[in-house]
C-alpha positions as CSV (number, residue, x, y, z in Angstrom):
1,X,74.2,52.9,110.0
2,X,77.0,55.2,108.6
3,X,75.2,55.4,105.2
4,X,71.9,56.4,106.9
5,X,73.7,59.1,108.9
6,X,75.4,60.3,105.7
7,X,72.1,60.5,103.8
8,X,70.5,62.4,106.7
9,X,73.4,64.8,106.6
10,X,72.8,65.4,102.9
11,X,69.0,65.8,102.9
12,X,68.4,67.5,106.2
13,X,69.5,71.0,105.0
14,X,67.5,70.7,101.8
15,X,64.3,69.8,103.6
16,X,64.8,72.1,106.5
17,X,65.2,75.2,104.3
18,X,62.4,74.1,102.1
19,X,60.1,73.6,105.1
20,X,61.2,77.1,106.4
21,X,59.9,78.6,103.2
22,X,56.6,76.6,103.4
23,X,56.1,77.6,107.1
24,X,56.9,81.3,106.2
25,X,54.0,81.5,103.8
26,X,51.7,79.4,106.0
27,X,52.3,81.9,108.8
28,X,50.8,84.6,106.6
29,X,54.1,86.4,105.8
30,X,54.6,88.0,102.5
31,X,57.1,86.7,99.9
32,X,57.7,88.2,96.5
33,X,58.1,84.9,94.6
34,X,58.7,86.4,91.1
35,X,61.2,88.9,92.4
36,X,63.2,86.4,94.3
37,X,63.1,83.9,91.5
38,X,64.4,86.6,89.1
39,X,67.1,87.6,91.6
40,X,68.2,84.0,91.8
41,X,68.4,83.3,88.1
42,X,69.8,86.6,86.9
43,X,72.3,87.2,89.7
44,X,72.9,84.5,92.3
45,X,72.8,81.3,90.2
46,X,74.9,82.7,87.3
47,X,77.6,83.8,89.9
48,X,77.4,80.3,91.5
49,X,77.8,78.6,88.1
50,X,80.7,80.7,87.0
51,X,82.6,80.3,90.2
52,X,81.9,76.5,90.5
53,X,83.1,75.9,86.9
54,X,86.1,78.3,87.0
55,X,87.4,76.7,90.2
56,X,86.6,73.1,89.2
57,X,89.5,70.7,89.2
58,X,88.2,68.9,86.2
59,X,89.8,68.5,82.8
60,X,88.1,69.7,79.6
61,X,87.6,66.2,78.4
62,X,85.6,65.2,81.5
63,X,83.4,68.3,81.3
64,X,82.8,67.7,77.6
65,X,81.9,64.0,78.2
66,X,79.5,65.0,81.0
67,X,77.9,67.7,78.8
68,X,77.4,65.2,75.9
69,X,76.0,62.5,78.3
70,X,73.6,65.1,79.6
71,X,72.4,66.0,76.1
72,X,72.0,62.3,75.3
73,X,70.2,61.6,78.6
74,X,67.7,64.4,78.0
75,X,67.1,63.4,74.4
76,X,66.4,59.8,75.4
77,X,64.2,60.8,78.3
78,X,62.3,63.3,76.1
79,X,61.6,60.7,73.3
80,X,60.5,58.1,75.8
81,X,58.2,60.5,77.7
82,X,56.8,61.8,74.4
83,X,55.8,58.3,73.4
84,X,54.3,57.7,76.9
85,X,52.2,60.8,76.7
86,X,51.1,60.0,73.2
87,X,50.1,56.5,74.3
88,X,48.1,57.9,77.2
89,X,46.4,60.6,75.0
90,X,47.8,63.4,77.1
91,X,48.9,66.9,75.9
92,X,52.6,67.0,75.0
93,X,52.5,70.8,74.9
94,X,51.4,70.8,78.5
95,X,53.4,67.9,80.0
96,X,56.4,67.0,78.0
97,X,58.7,69.9,79.0
98,X,57.9,69.7,82.7
99,X,58.4,66.0,82.8
100,X,61.7,66.1,80.9
101,X,63.4,69.1,82.5
102,X,63.4,68.6,86.3
103,X,64.4,70.7,89.2
104,X,68.2,70.5,88.8
105,X,68.6,74.0,90.2
106,X,66.5,74.4,93.4
107,X,67.0,70.8,94.5
108,X,69.7,69.3,92.4
109,X,72.5,71.7,93.1
110,X,72.1,71.6,96.9
111,X,71.9,67.8,96.9
112,X,75.0,67.5,94.8
113,X,76.9,70.0,97.1
114,X,75.9,68.3,100.3
115,X,76.5,64.8,99.0
116,X,79.7,65.2,97.1
117,X,81.2,68.6,98.0
118,X,82.6,71.2,95.6
119,X,83.5,68.6,93.0
120,X,80.0,67.2,92.9
121,X,78.6,70.8,92.7
122,X,80.8,71.5,89.7
123,X,79.6,68.4,87.9
124,X,76.0,69.2,88.8
125,X,76.4,72.7,87.5
126,X,77.4,71.3,84.1
127,X,74.2,69.3,84.0
128,X,72.2,72.3,85.2
129,X,73.7,74.6,82.5
130,X,72.9,72.1,79.7
131,X,69.4,71.7,81.1
132,X,68.8,75.4,81.3
133,X,69.9,76.0,77.7
134,X,67.5,73.1,76.6
135,X,64.7,74.4,78.8
136,X,64.8,77.9,77.4
137,X,65.0,76.7,73.8
138,X,63.3,73.3,73.3
139,X,61.2,73.7,76.5
140,X,59.9,77.1,75.5
141,X,59.2,75.8,72.0
142,X,57.2,72.9,73.4
143,X,55.1,74.9,75.9
144,X,54.4,77.9,73.7
145,X,53.9,76.0,70.5
146,X,56.8,78.0,69.0
147,X,59.8,80.0,70.0
148,X,63.3,80.9,69.1
149,X,66.7,79.4,70.1
150,X,67.7,83.0,70.7
151,X,65.8,82.8,74.0
152,X,68.7,80.9,75.6
153,X,71.1,83.8,74.5
154,X,69.0,86.1,76.7
155,X,69.7,84.1,79.9
156,X,72.6,85.1,82.2
157,X,73.0,81.4,83.0
158,X,74.2,80.7,79.4
159,X,77.0,83.3,79.6
160,X,78.0,82.3,83.2
161,X,78.4,78.7,82.0
162,X,80.3,79.7,78.9
163,X,82.6,82.0,80.9
164,X,83.2,79.5,83.7
165,X,84.1,76.7,81.2
166,X,86.4,79.1,79.4
167,X,88.1,80.1,82.6
168,X,88.6,76.5,83.6
169,X,89.7,75.4,80.2
170,X,92.3,78.1,79.6
171,X,93.4,78.5,83.2
172,X,92.5,82.2,83.1
173,X,90.4,83.6,85.9
174,X,89.4,87.1,87.0
175,X,91.3,88.9,89.7
176,X,90.9,87.5,93.2
177,X,88.6,90.3,94.4
178,X,86.3,89.7,91.4
179,X,86.1,86.0,92.1
180,X,85.5,86.6,95.8
181,X,82.7,89.0,94.9
182,X,81.1,86.5,92.5
183,X,81.5,83.8,95.1
184,X,79.8,85.9,97.7
185,X,76.9,86.6,95.4
186,X,76.7,83.0,94.5
187,X,76.4,81.9,98.1
188,X,72.8,83.4,98.0
189,X,71.7,80.9,95.4
190,X,71.3,77.7,97.3
191,X,69.5,78.9,100.4
192,X,67.3,81.3,98.4
193,X,66.4,78.5,95.9
194,X,65.4,76.1,98.7
195,X,63.4,78.7,100.6
196,X,61.7,79.7,97.4
197,X,60.8,76.1,96.6
198,X,59.1,75.8,100.0
199,X,57.2,79.0,99.3
200,X,56.0,77.7,96.0
201,X,54.9,74.4,97.5
202,X,52.8,76.3,100.0
203,X,51.0,78.2,97.3
204,X,50.4,75.4,94.8
205,X,47.8,72.7,95.0
206,X,48.0,69.0,93.9
207,X,45.4,69.1,91.1
208,X,44.8,65.7,89.5
209,X,46.9,64.0,92.2
210,X,46.3,60.5,90.9
211,X,47.4,61.2,87.4
212,X,50.3,63.4,88.6
213,X,51.5,60.5,90.8
214,X,51.5,58.1,87.9
215,X,53.3,60.5,85.6
216,X,55.8,61.4,88.3
217,X,56.6,57.7,88.9
218,X,56.9,57.0,85.2
219,X,59.2,60.0,84.9
220,X,61.4,58.8,87.7
221,X,61.9,55.4,86.0
222,X,62.4,56.8,82.5
223,X,64.9,59.5,83.5
224,X,66.9,57.1,85.7
225,X,67.2,54.7,82.8
226,X,68.1,57.5,80.4
227,X,70.8,58.8,82.8
228,X,72.3,55.3,83.4
229,X,72.3,54.6,79.7
230,X,73.9,57.9,78.7
231,X,76.5,57.6,81.4
232,X,77.5,54.1,80.3
233,X,77.7,55.1,76.6
234,X,79.8,58.2,77.4
235,X,82.1,56.1,79.7
236,X,81.6,58.5,82.6
237,X,83.5,57.9,85.9
238,X,81.5,56.9,89.0
239,X,81.1,60.3,90.5
240,X,79.9,61.9,87.3
241,X,77.5,59.1,86.6
242,X,76.0,59.4,90.1
243,X,75.6,63.2,89.7
244,X,74.0,62.8,86.3
245,X,71.6,60.2,87.7
246,X,70.6,62.4,90.6
247,X,70.2,65.5,88.4
248,X,68.0,63.9,85.8
249,X,65.7,62.3,88.4
250,X,65.0,65.6,90.3
251,X,61.2,66.4,90.6
252,X,59.3,68.7,88.3
253,X,60.6,72.3,88.6
254,X,58.6,75.2,89.9
255,X,59.7,77.1,86.8
256,X,57.7,74.7,84.7
257,X,54.6,76.0,86.4
258,X,55.6,79.6,85.8
259,X,56.2,78.8,82.1
260,X,52.8,77.0,81.9
261,X,51.1,80.0,83.5
262,X,52.8,82.3,81.0
263,X,51.8,80.3,77.9
264,X,48.4,79.1,79.2
265,X,49.5,75.4,79.0
266,X,47.3,73.9,81.7
267,X,49.0,75.6,84.6
268,X,46.8,74.1,87.3
269,X,47.6,70.5,86.2
270,X,51.3,71.4,85.9
271,X,51.2,72.8,89.4
272,X,49.8,69.4,90.5
273,X,52.8,67.7,88.9
274,X,55.2,70.0,90.8
275,X,53.6,69.3,94.1
276,X,53.2,65.6,93.7
277,X,56.6,64.9,92.2
278,X,58.3,67.0,94.9
279,X,56.4,65.0,97.6
280,X,57.6,61.7,95.9
281,X,61.1,63.1,95.9
282,X,61.1,63.5,99.7
283,X,61.2,59.7,99.7
284,X,63.0,59.0,96.4
285,X,66.0,61.3,97.0
286,X,67.1,59.8,100.3
287,X,66.6,56.3,98.9
288,X,68.7,57.0,95.8
289,X,71.4,58.6,97.9
290,X,71.5,55.6,100.3
291,X,72.2,53.4,97.3
292,X,74.8,55.7,95.7
293,X,76.6,56.7,98.9
294,X,76.5,53.1,100.1
295,X,78.0,51.9,96.8
296,X,80.8,54.5,97.1
297,X,81.6,53.7,100.7
298,X,84.9,51.9,101.5
């Protein structure tokens, strides 16, 4: 019973805020999705990342191991999903990046924070930072049919992660008033991301729901296996392994739909993937947390 209560404590804020965003749009209220998304990923999320990493009580070796395990996990998942799409005769340009790079921001960071506290958030931020760099380089290249690694260098998230890791590694942080200001700005990130997720869900439609469900289920299995394998090979401790598993199995991200729309890579079908995989996550996330938190219970 205690595990069930703990799981409800973790997932309730995620789903309540997401539902609030969904209800807001369904009530006919206006919501500037692109503006808020830009605000999140250029201001709030970079501040959250920098503060979480700069204040993390983790040694450089642990952070490096998690970053390498994350790279390995995404590489393994990407290769397996590419083979699956090829066997199914589906477009890799349209589906590979969305299936590989999940919603480690809007959903993954809040889940890690509510489940494992500040230490879990710091670990999840490492996974998110690696994913963001991959998504804006490899992901853009896949979806657009071309692209430049320099795209990652244009993202504030990249510099926030680098600065946070440097501050933690060298034990040098900005003055207290600067850190407090960054922390305050970063506090916008999680509620805004969850509310925005609900807004996006209200506006998207589950096109090709049957195929989207099959792809989402296959993605969940493939990414879980990749995360577990990478964690084992890297020798990650239990908490880092659990965070990596949760992050890699997050549903397809709303940003995947925005990218598909931008590069005309079957946006309607990608929108269906976002909706269906998020619906599956409503059941999958509590189930996984029940196993993980139960395993960690005394």
